[in-house]
C-alpha atoms as one frame of an Amber mdcrd trajectory, in Angstrom:
protein
 121.734  62.709 119.672 120.154  65.980 120.755 120.572  69.339 119.022 122.548
  70.549 122.031 125.038  67.695 121.626 125.491  68.330 117.910 125.867  72.110
 118.083 128.949  73.281 116.208 131.046  76.056 117.696 133.339  78.762 116.418
 135.958  80.634 118.412 135.636  84.420 118.268 138.402  86.794 119.322 137.376
  90.302 120.339 140.283  92.691 120.651 140.628  95.335 123.354 139.950  98.105
 124.065 136.849  98.264 121.822 136.116  94.507 121.903 135.747  94.503 118.143
 135.644  91.052 116.556 138.961  90.643 114.809 139.176  86.884 114.242 136.924
  83.838 113.887 138.377  80.331 114.076 137.290  76.716 113.796 139.359  75.618
 116.816 140.693  77.121 120.001 144.225  76.037 119.057 144.115  77.987 115.779
 142.765  81.046 117.579 145.445  80.920 120.263 148.191  80.515 117.667 147.007
  83.686 115.883 146.605  85.621 119.141 150.121  84.705 120.293 151.627  85.388
 116.867 150.370  88.984 116.945 150.682  89.500 120.739 147.027  90.543 120.997
 144.963  91.675 123.962 141.287  90.763 124.202 138.849  87.931 124.865 138.444
  84.548 123.129 134.988  82.966 123.378 133.222  80.039 121.678 129.854  80.838
 120.101 127.270  78.483 118.608 127.369  78.316 114.813 124.134  79.169 112.957
 122.419  80.226 116.176 122.460  83.391 118.240 124.129  83.272 121.630 120.946
  84.618 123.263 118.733  81.965 121.632 121.127  79.174 122.638 121.296  80.370
 126.251 117.505  80.600 126.517 116.897  77.231 124.801 119.213  75.352 127.161
 118.341  77.148 130.383 121.504  79.203 130.786 119.409  82.377 130.745 115.739
  82.975 131.560 114.300  86.282 130.353 112.503  87.817 133.315 112.154  91.499
 132.443 110.517  93.247 129.479 113.846  94.585 128.164 115.217  91.017 127.940
 113.077  90.605 124.800 114.187  93.835 123.157 116.526  93.885 120.136 119.221
  95.939 121.906 119.463  93.402 124.745 119.528  90.416 122.387 122.123  92.057
 120.115 124.500  92.740 123.009 123.800  89.577 125.016 126.814  87.884 126.543
 126.339  84.469 128.109 128.419  84.562 131.293 128.362  80.757 131.512 130.314
  80.384 128.240 133.953  79.622 128.709 136.110  82.590 127.761 139.786  83.397
 127.884 141.404  86.773 128.512 144.661  87.547 126.688 147.217  90.279 127.273
 150.036  90.716 124.786 149.287  87.263 123.368 149.385  85.431 126.711 146.317
  83.803 128.230 145.633  85.241 131.674 143.161  82.618 132.912 144.344  79.386
 131.269 144.478  77.554 134.606 140.904  78.375 135.564 138.196  75.785 135.052
 135.395  77.186 132.841 132.054  77.742 134.573 130.235  75.442 132.125 132.321
  73.904 129.332 130.690  74.258 125.955 129.889  70.936 124.316 131.953  70.496
 121.159 134.187  73.476 121.866 137.309  71.469 122.557 140.452  72.125 120.577
């Protein structure tokens, strides 16, 4: 089994309007329960455990650095992989639950 297939994922909720991380969960179901309980607004995204999102995206071809600033700390620190599934919530309700993710993340199921 490849490293990509065995990657573990966590679910990170970033609350609006500042998109500050306010919760980290082992499953999507646990994250959604908490979000609904508190009627939160923000974005829920899976991220690879023990690996930076930028490094994962580069390693598996989801992102190819092509400009000098792509290697700079500020870019890497704020990198968001647009191919990761992500869910937008308003007042605890998922706004895009019926959409199919662009590229489902292996191991990110509930």
